[in-house]
C-alpha positions, 0 to 999 in steps of 0.5 A: 793874358788869360781870358775867361768869360764871366760866369753869369751872376745869380742876381735877380732883377726882381730883387731890386723891387723887393721890400725889405723890413725896415730896421726900425720895425724889425722884431726880435724874431726878424733880427734872429732870423737875419742873423742865422741866415748870415751865420750860415751863409758865411759858414757854408761860404767858407767851406765851399771856398776851401772845397773849391780851392782844393779842386783847383790846386788838384786840377793844376797839379794833375794838369787837367784839361780846361773844359772849354767855354761851352762845357763850362757854361753848360756845367754851370747852368745845369748845376745852378739849376740843381741848386735852385730846384733842391734849395729847400731840401737835403740835396741843396748842400750836395748841389752847392758843392757840386757847383763850386767844385766844378767851378774850381775845376774850371779855374785850375787850367786858368791858374796853371796858365797864370802861374806859367807867366813870368812872376805868375806866382806873384800875380796869383797871390796878388789877385787872391789878396786883392779879392780877399781884401775887397770882399772883407771891406765891402762886407764889413761896410754893409754890415756896419752901416746896414745900408740897402743896396737892393736898388742896384739889382737890376743894373747889376743883372743887366751889366753881367749879361752885357759882360757875358755877351761881350766876354764870349765875343772876346774869346771867340773873336780872339780879342785881347783888348776887349777881354781886358775891358770885360775883365775890368767891368766884371771886377766892378760888377762883382764888387757891386754884387757883393754889396748887393747880396750882403745887403739882401741878407742883412735887410731880410731880402734873402732868407735862403742861406744856400742861394745866398752862399751861391750868389756870394761865391759866384761874385768872389769867383768872378772878381778873382778871375777878373783881377787874375786876367788884369794882373796877368796881362800886366805881367805878360807885357813886363 
């Protein structure tokens, strides 16, 4: 089993109390604005996922060492701070690619360990397919139904904080069973965050496509790594 502490979610508790524009009261300008944010978010998300995957593949090919939990969290928080600081400037896109590239690099050693397991290639493929299918299904549901999931913000934020603390405990105390439970918890929370983040874009609660992209990217990243841990645990015990 390859355990990895979950990356903290970008969901903000105050988002649960935001007041999105009601569908019936939306003006053509509001609709056009939300559509633009959605298009830009998915375009940037696609590019960052491809960029991150390329960095992760290079990390595996070059057998780069794992950055370690402290460096991973320090790099993540530092680059995430940069994204928020430059969210409305021309430096926002470089900050986003720096963040997602760093996360791709941190994923490389995890992928290398998974590939070394019996049937490792199938484990990675299965985790990737399950992540993609989950993201597409949940996104399609929100986009079709236009349901508002902003009420989940506080619960999801608290859940990810608990998962982060428990994940760090599993890493430092070497408790595989706890790590497995955290992976299952993070997978469920990540699915909820995909609903939450997509809903905020659709309802107008999120108007900055850079932040929307980062929120969805982190949720997808956490979902994939959690499924990789779960499937890898099963493979290592066959």
